[in-house]
N, C-alpha and C positions, 0 to 999 in steps of 0.2 A: 440219162447217164449210162454209158456202156456197162455191161455186166462186170467186166474186168475192173472197172473203176470202183464199183460198189464192193466188190470182193476185197480190193486193196483197202478201202476205207474201213470195212468190217474188221479186217486183219489188224489194222492200226489200232482200232478201238479195243479189240480183244487183248492186244499186247499192252495197251495203256492200262486196262483193267488189271491185268496180271501184275504189272509193275506197281500199281497202287496197293494191291492186297498183300503182296509178299515182299519183305525187305530182309532177306537172310544175310547173315555175315558168317564168315568162315573163321575169323581169328578168335582165339580164346581170350576172354576178358578176365575171368577169375577162375580159381581152382577150388576144390572142396575145402582146402585150408581156409579160404575166405568165408566159408559157411561155418567153420569151426567144428566140423564133424568129418570123420573119415567117410569116404564113399567108395563103393565098388564100381569100377569101370565096366560097363556092360555093352556088349555088341548084340544087336538084334537083326534078324533077317526078315524083311518084309516079304510076303508071299510072291509079289511080282518082281523081286530082285534086289532093290536097294538095301544096303547095309546101314543100320542106324545106330547112332551112338547114344548112350544113356548113362546117367549116374543113379546109383541106388544107395540111399542113406538108410541104414538100419536103425530102428528104434532101439533104445536100451532094452536089454532082455528083462529088466525089472519093471519096465513100463507096463501099467495095467492096460495100455492101449496098443501093445505090440502086435496084436492081431490085425490092426487096421493099417492100411497103406493108402497114401495119397498119390494118385496118378496125375502128374502135373503136365498140362498141355499149355505151352507158353504162347505168347502173342506173336504178331507178324514180324517183329524186328529182332535183330540180334540172334542169339542162339541160347542153348541151355546154360552156357557159362555166364550169361549176362545178368542172372537173377539171384545172387546169393542171399540178398536180404529177404526175398520172398521165401526161400527155402528155410532160412533160420526161423522165420516167424511161424511157418507151418510146423516145423519140427518141434517147436515149443509145446505143441499139443500132445506130444508123446507117441505120435504115429511114425510109421516108416514113410519113405517118400521115394518115388521113381520119377525123375525128370528125364525127358528124352528129346532128341532133335528130330524134327520132320526131315524128310528127304530134301536135300539142298541146303540144309542149315548146319552150321558147325562142321563136324567131321562126318556127317551122314552123306551117303551117296545121293546122286540124282538131282532132280529139279522139282520144286513143290507144285502141286496142283490140288484141287479140292478132293478128288477121289483118292489121290495118293496120301494126303494127310490123314484121311479117314483110315486107310489101310495101315498106316504107320501107328496110329493110336491103338487100333485093334491088335496089332502085333505086340505093342507094349502091354496091353491088357492080358493077352494070352501068356506072355512071359510071367506076369504076376501070378496067373493061375498055376503055372508049372512050378512056381516057388511055394505053392501051398496056401495062397491067400484065397479064402472063400469069397464068392461074389459079393455077399452082403458086407464084406469088410474092405472092399475096394471102393474108395471115394475118388471121384473124378473132378479135377480142378481145371477150369478153363479161364485163362487170362486173356481178355480182349478177343482177338481172333480165335484163340484157343477155346473160347466158350462155344463156338460153332462146332469144334471138333469134339470137345467133351460132351456136348449135348447129343452128338451122334452116337458116341459110345453108350451113353445112358439110355438112348432109344433102342439100341441094337443088342446090348448085353445087359445082364442083370448086374446092378451095382448097388452099393449101400448109400450113395448120396452124390449130389452134383453141386458144385460151386461155380457160379458165374461171376467173375470179377471183371467189372468194367466192360461188359460184353454188349455188342449191338444186337438188334433183333434179327437182322439179316444183312447180307452184303448189298442187295438192291436197295434196301431202306437207307442204309448209311451212305451209299453211293449217291443216291438221289439228293441227299442233303448236302453233301460235299461238292457235287457237280450238278447243280440244278439246271444248267443249260444243256446237259446231255440227256438223251432218252435212256437213262440207266436201266430202268425197270423193264424196258423192252429188249435191250440187247445184252444184259448181264448174263454171262455164262457161269459165274461163280456165285453160289447161293449162301452157303452156311446159314441155313434158315433155322436158327435156334427157336425162334418164337413159335413156329408152327409145330415143333416137337413137344414143347413144354406141356400142353394140356394132356398128352398121352403118357407122360412119365409117372411112375408110381413110386419113385424113390424120393427121399427128402431133397429139397432144393433150397440153397441159400444164394441170394443175389446181393452182391456188394457193388455199390456205385457211388460216385461223388457228384454233388451239384456243381462242383468246380471243374468237372471234366470237359475240356474244350474240344476233345477229339471225338468222343462218343458221348453225346449229350445224355443228361440224367434221365430223360423220358424213355430212353431205350431200356434202362434198368427197371423203370416203373412198369413198362409194358411187359417185359419178361416176367417180372414178379406177378403181375396180375394174371398172366396166362398159366403160371405154374399151379399145380394142385397142392393141397396140404398133404403132409406137413411141409411148411416152408417158412423162411425168415428173410427179412431184408435188413442189411447192415449198411448204414450210410458212411461211406468213406469221406475223406477230405482231400483237398488238393487237386492238381491236374491229373491227367490220365496216367502218367508214369510216376506220380509222386505220392501215392497213398502212405508209404512208410515214413516219408519225411514229414508229411502234414499231420498224421495221427496214426502212429504205429499201433497203438492200443486198439483202435477200431479194427484194424486189419487182423490182428491176432484174435480179437473177439469173434470175428467172422469165421475164422478157421475153427475156433473152439465150438462155435454154434453148430457147424456142420458135423463135427464128430459127435457132439451131444445128441443131435437128431438121429444120427445113424445108430448110436447106442440105444436109443429109446424106441427104435423101429424094428419090427419083426423082419425076417428075411424078405428081400424084394418080391413084390407081387408082379405077375406078368399079365398082359392082356389075354 
């Protein structure tokens, strides 16, 4: 086959991969009123240019956990306005919460890619530091695809804890399962390799996954949990990939609570 033909096929496969990984939407679905808490509208500037939109929900000043903040890295679909139920559940633990949109999602500029989403999460982390949050009080929450981004932050910055909610081990792993007829592991350019990072993390890790997850199968959660170091915890969710709150909200809240408890019981993050 001529070189040009091979290049065209490769380009088509790379575009297909991108379209499968990222499903951003621009429309607002809900507002902070739907969370039941006021939110500060925040604009962040990623180092390479894109302007990023975020919501910051402050904990009650009287909360004994007001020193903690959850940095929420959402999944590959929708945008930050799509997840009011998750925010309500997390805020029940008494912490602050920063939810942000990656480039290309919601009101954020640009188009998503792996390096860009990492830079965006690092920008959100840096903003929390400027707001006075100590590294050991920043807990990083990764939902689905967001687990690959949250694990990057936990590997590159000192944090107080990491949550992996319904997260795959890596994009090549999940891609090979979803498209077994394609040489995914040979051609994949998008990695989000959470599994390889976990043995090196020295912060508490909580993994939440459902046996009923038909999108990212339960064994991904099991493998991630096995790879993580102590202190760690596994919380079994119920329902399909996007339905943990409908199936068993109490389990979801218990996972959030467990992460905060582990962070409270752990000394400031240790580094390699």
